[in-house]
C-alpha positions as CSV (number, residue, x, y, z in Angstrom):
1,M,62.7,167.0,55.1
2,K,64.4,165.1,51.9
3,R,67.4,166.1,52.4
4,F,66.8,163.6,55.9
5,R,65.2,161.2,54.4
6,F,68.4,160.6,51.3
7,W,70.5,160.2,54.6
8,L,67.9,158.1,56.3
9,L,68.1,155.6,52.2
10,A,72.0,156.0,52.6
11,L,72.1,155.4,56.2
12,G,70.9,151.8,55.8
13,L,72.5,150.7,53.0
14,V,75.9,151.8,55.0
15,V,74.6,150.0,58.1
16,S,71.9,147.1,57.8
17,T,72.8,144.0,57.5
18,G,69.8,143.3,54.6
19,G,67.2,143.3,57.7
20,C,66.6,141.1,61.2
21,S,66.6,138.1,58.6
22,H,70.8,138.4,59.5
23,L,70.5,139.4,63.3
24,G,71.3,137.2,65.6
25,L,72.1,134.2,63.8
26,G,74.1,132.2,66.0
27,S,75.2,134.7,68.6
28,D,73.7,135.0,72.5
29,S,71.8,138.5,71.3
30,P,68.0,138.0,73.3
31,V,67.0,141.0,72.0
32,L,68.2,141.1,68.8
33,D,66.7,137.5,68.4
34,R,63.1,138.9,69.8
35,I,63.3,141.7,67.3
36,R,64.2,139.3,64.9
37,S,61.0,136.9,65.4
38,T,58.8,140.0,66.2
39,G,59.9,142.0,63.2
40,E,59.4,144.9,65.3
41,L,61.5,147.7,67.4
42,R,59.6,148.7,70.6
43,V,60.7,152.1,70.9
44,A,59.5,153.7,74.5
45,M,59.2,157.9,75.0
46,T,57.3,160.0,77.1
47,G,56.0,162.3,74.4
48,D,56.0,165.2,76.4
49,Y,59.9,167.1,76.6
50,P,59.7,168.3,73.2
51,P,61.8,168.9,71.0
52,L,62.7,165.5,72.0
53,S,59.3,164.0,71.8
54,I,56.6,165.6,71.6
55,L,52.6,164.2,70.9
56,D,51.3,166.2,67.4
57,R,47.7,167.0,67.0
58,N,46.9,164.0,65.5
59,D,48.3,162.2,68.4
60,Q,51.5,161.1,66.7
61,M,54.5,161.2,68.6
62,I,57.3,163.9,67.1
63,G,60.5,164.9,67.6
64,M,63.6,164.2,67.4
65,E,64.2,160.9,69.2
66,A,61.1,159.5,67.2
67,D,63.1,160.4,63.8
68,L,66.2,158.9,65.7
69,A,63.6,155.9,66.7
70,T,62.4,155.6,62.8
71,A,65.4,155.6,61.4
72,L,66.9,153.0,63.9
73,A,64.1,150.5,63.0
74,A,65.0,150.8,59.2
75,T,68.5,150.1,59.7
76,L,67.0,147.5,61.5
77,G,64.6,146.3,58.2
78,V,61.8,145.8,60.9
79,K,58.6,147.8,61.7
80,L,58.7,150.4,64.3
81,E,56.1,150.4,67.5
82,L,57.0,154.0,69.5
83,V,55.5,153.1,73.3
84,R,54.6,155.5,75.1
85,M,55.2,155.6,79.0
86,P,56.0,157.5,82.1
87,F,59.5,158.4,82.5
88,K,59.6,157.0,85.8
89,D,58.8,153.7,84.9
90,L,61.7,153.6,81.7
91,V,64.2,152.0,83.4
92,A,62.2,148.6,84.4
93,A,60.9,148.8,81.1
94,V,64.4,148.0,79.8
95,E,65.4,145.3,82.4
96,D,62.5,143.9,82.0
97,G,62.0,143.3,78.7
98,D,58.9,144.9,78.0
99,V,60.5,147.2,75.3
100,D,63.7,147.1,73.5
101,V,65.0,150.7,73.3
102,A,64.2,153.8,75.2
103,M,64.6,157.1,74.7
104,A,63.0,159.7,76.4
105,G,65.9,162.7,77.3
106,I,67.4,160.0,79.5
107,T,71.1,161.6,81.4
108,M,73.4,158.7,80.9
109,T,74.4,159.0,85.1
110,P,76.1,156.7,87.0
111,E,72.6,155.1,88.9
112,R,71.0,154.3,86.1
113,N,74.2,152.6,84.6
114,M,74.1,150.7,87.2
115,R,71.1,148.9,85.9
116,I,71.4,149.2,82.7
117,A,73.4,149.8,79.1
118,F,73.9,153.1,77.3
119,A,75.1,154.0,73.3
120,G,75.7,157.8,73.0
121,P,75.3,160.3,74.3
122,Y,73.0,161.8,70.6
123,F,72.5,165.3,72.2
124,V,73.7,167.0,75.6
125,S,71.9,168.7,77.9
126,G,72.1,170.8,80.9
127,K,70.8,173.7,83.1
128,A,70.6,177.2,81.1
129,V,68.5,180.1,81.0
130,L,65.9,181.8,78.8
131,T,65.8,185.5,79.9
132,R,65.6,188.6,77.5
133,S,69.5,189.9,79.0
134,E,71.8,190.0,76.6
135,S,74.8,189.9,79.3
136,L,72.7,186.8,80.8
137,A,72.7,185.6,77.9
138,R,76.4,185.2,76.9
139,A,77.1,183.9,80.9
140,S,79.2,181.3,80.7
141,G,78.5,179.9,83.9
142,P,76.4,180.9,87.5
143,S,78.4,183.2,88.6
144,V,77.2,185.7,87.1
145,L,73.1,185.1,88.7
146,D,74.5,184.9,91.8
147,R,73.6,188.1,93.4
148,P,70.2,189.2,95.3
149,S,69.4,191.6,92.7
150,V,69.3,188.6,90.0
151,K,64.9,187.8,89.8
152,L,64.5,183.6,89.3
153,V,62.5,181.8,88.3
154,A,62.4,177.8,87.6
155,L,59.7,175.1,88.1
156,A,59.1,173.9,91.9
157,G,60.2,170.9,92.6
158,T,62.8,170.1,89.7
159,T,66.5,169.7,89.6
160,S,67.0,173.5,88.4
161,E,64.8,174.5,91.7
162,G,67.7,172.5,93.2
163,Y,70.1,173.8,91.2
164,V,69.4,177.8,91.5
165,K,69.3,177.0,95.6
166,N,72.5,175.5,95.3
167,A,74.9,176.9,92.9
168,V,73.3,180.8,92.6
169,P,71.7,180.9,96.5
170,T,72.6,184.7,96.9
171,A,70.0,184.8,94.1
172,N,66.4,185.8,94.4
173,L,64.4,182.8,93.6
174,I,60.7,182.3,92.2
175,T,59.3,178.6,92.0
176,T,56.3,178.4,89.6
177,A,54.1,175.4,89.3
178,T,54.1,175.2,85.1
179,Y,56.9,176.2,82.6
180,D,54.1,178.6,81.2
181,E,53.6,181.0,84.3
182,A,57.6,180.7,84.7
183,I,58.3,181.7,80.8
184,A,55.3,184.5,81.1
185,M,57.5,185.9,83.7
186,V,59.7,186.2,81.8
187,V,58.3,187.8,78.8
188,G,56.8,190.1,81.2
189,G,59.7,191.1,82.9
190,T,58.9,190.5,86.8
191,A,61.7,187.5,86.4
192,D,65.2,188.0,84.7
193,A,66.1,184.6,84.0
194,M,64.2,181.6,84.0
195,V,66.7,178.1,85.0
196,A,65.9,174.9,83.1
197,D,67.4,172.2,81.4
198,Y,68.3,173.6,77.5
199,P,65.5,171.9,75.9
200,V,62.9,173.3,78.0
201,C,64.6,177.2,77.0
202,A,65.5,176.3,73.1
203,V,61.4,175.1,72.6
204,A,60.6,178.5,74.7
205,L,62.5,180.5,72.0
206,L,60.6,178.5,69.1
207,R,57.0,178.9,70.7
208,N,57.4,182.9,71.5
209,P,59.1,184.0,68.4
210,G,59.5,188.4,68.5
211,A,59.5,188.0,72.8
212,G,62.9,189.1,72.8
213,L,64.1,185.8,74.1
214,M,67.5,184.5,74.6
215,T,69.0,181.5,75.9
216,V,72.7,180.8,76.7
217,V,75.0,179.2,74.0
218,S,76.2,176.4,76.2
219,P,74.3,174.8,79.0
220,F,75.7,175.3,82.7
221,T,76.5,171.5,83.7
222,F,76.9,168.6,81.1
223,E,74.5,166.5,81.0
224,P,75.1,163.3,78.5
225,I,71.5,162.3,76.7
226,G,72.0,158.2,75.8
227,I,69.9,155.9,74.2
228,A,68.3,153.2,77.0
229,L,69.7,149.5,76.3
230,S,69.3,146.4,78.1
231,A,72.4,146.0,79.8
232,D,72.3,141.5,78.7
233,D,72.9,142.1,75.6
234,M,75.9,143.7,74.6
235,L,75.8,142.9,71.2
236,F,72.6,145.0,70.5
237,V,74.7,148.1,72.9
238,N,77.2,147.6,70.4
239,L,74.5,147.8,67.3
240,V,72.8,150.7,68.5
241,Q,76.4,152.2,69.5
242,N,78.0,152.3,65.7
243,Y,74.2,153.3,63.7
244,L,74.8,156.5,66.0
245,T,78.2,157.1,65.3
246,S,77.1,156.7,61.3
247,L,74.5,159.6,62.2
248,E,77.3,161.4,63.4
249,G,79.9,160.6,60.5
250,T,76.5,160.9,57.6
251,G,75.3,164.3,59.3
252,L,72.2,163.4,59.8
253,L,72.2,164.1,63.8
254,D,73.8,167.4,63.2
255,Q,70.5,168.2,60.5
256,L,68.7,166.6,63.2
257,R,69.7,168.7,66.2
258,E,69.2,171.6,63.7
259,K,65.7,170.3,63.3
260,W,64.5,170.4,66.0
261,F,66.7,172.9,68.1
262,S,66.8,175.7,65.5
263,D,63.9,175.7,62.7
264,P,60.0,176.8,64.4
265,A,58.5,174.9,61.5
266,W,57.5,171.5,63.5
267,V,55.8,173.8,66.2
268,L,52.8,174.5,63.5
269,D,52.1,171.0,64.1
270,L,51.4,171.2,67.9
271,P,47.9,171.5,69.2
């Protein structure tokens, strides 16, 4: 993506302070001091939540968050180390200083914000539907789904299952063990729609061209996704927030959203 590389270079010239040799000097910034001393930025992500992060056929991490991490490391003038770990371990890893940053579709909830700081959001997710019905895809809220005649499918044990039970209790709910099963039900017509997080629906569209699938324009819920950072280093938090503001201002965030949520080219790199 040549334009992405151009903006990355421009961003480095605008935001960078000349690399970590100039960061944290004379300041109370333990994270920046650690990054400066090691010459490395450690970013944790799960690698199992496309299009934010996923392993390609060469076991290399790709996705919108991998691009964001690459740009941040370039802005700081250091090497990037991507650390793959389960979602449940991310907050503790940031708290304990095992990583400098976590990007993994982490919703900026009050509960998490009591433990860690956030920069962002860089993406807004929420509950959405995957469907072949134009009327359901045009829905601006869940009320249109709340009818006994509507057959919905959701992944068992997820917040999407709970959302259907609470927000559309009269709908006919079916649960599956995998997203592939749920998507197949929608494609085959045995379910009217799958309820899932917006990124799941967006990827299903890209991976199933020609299946007549659609999703909502705007998610039914508001779930801001942010970069998780140590609450003990407000200087680093401020730097990362300014970095995101610069990405937004230069148009890079819009380019990344388009690249990963609308352009199916990256799907060809998957196993």
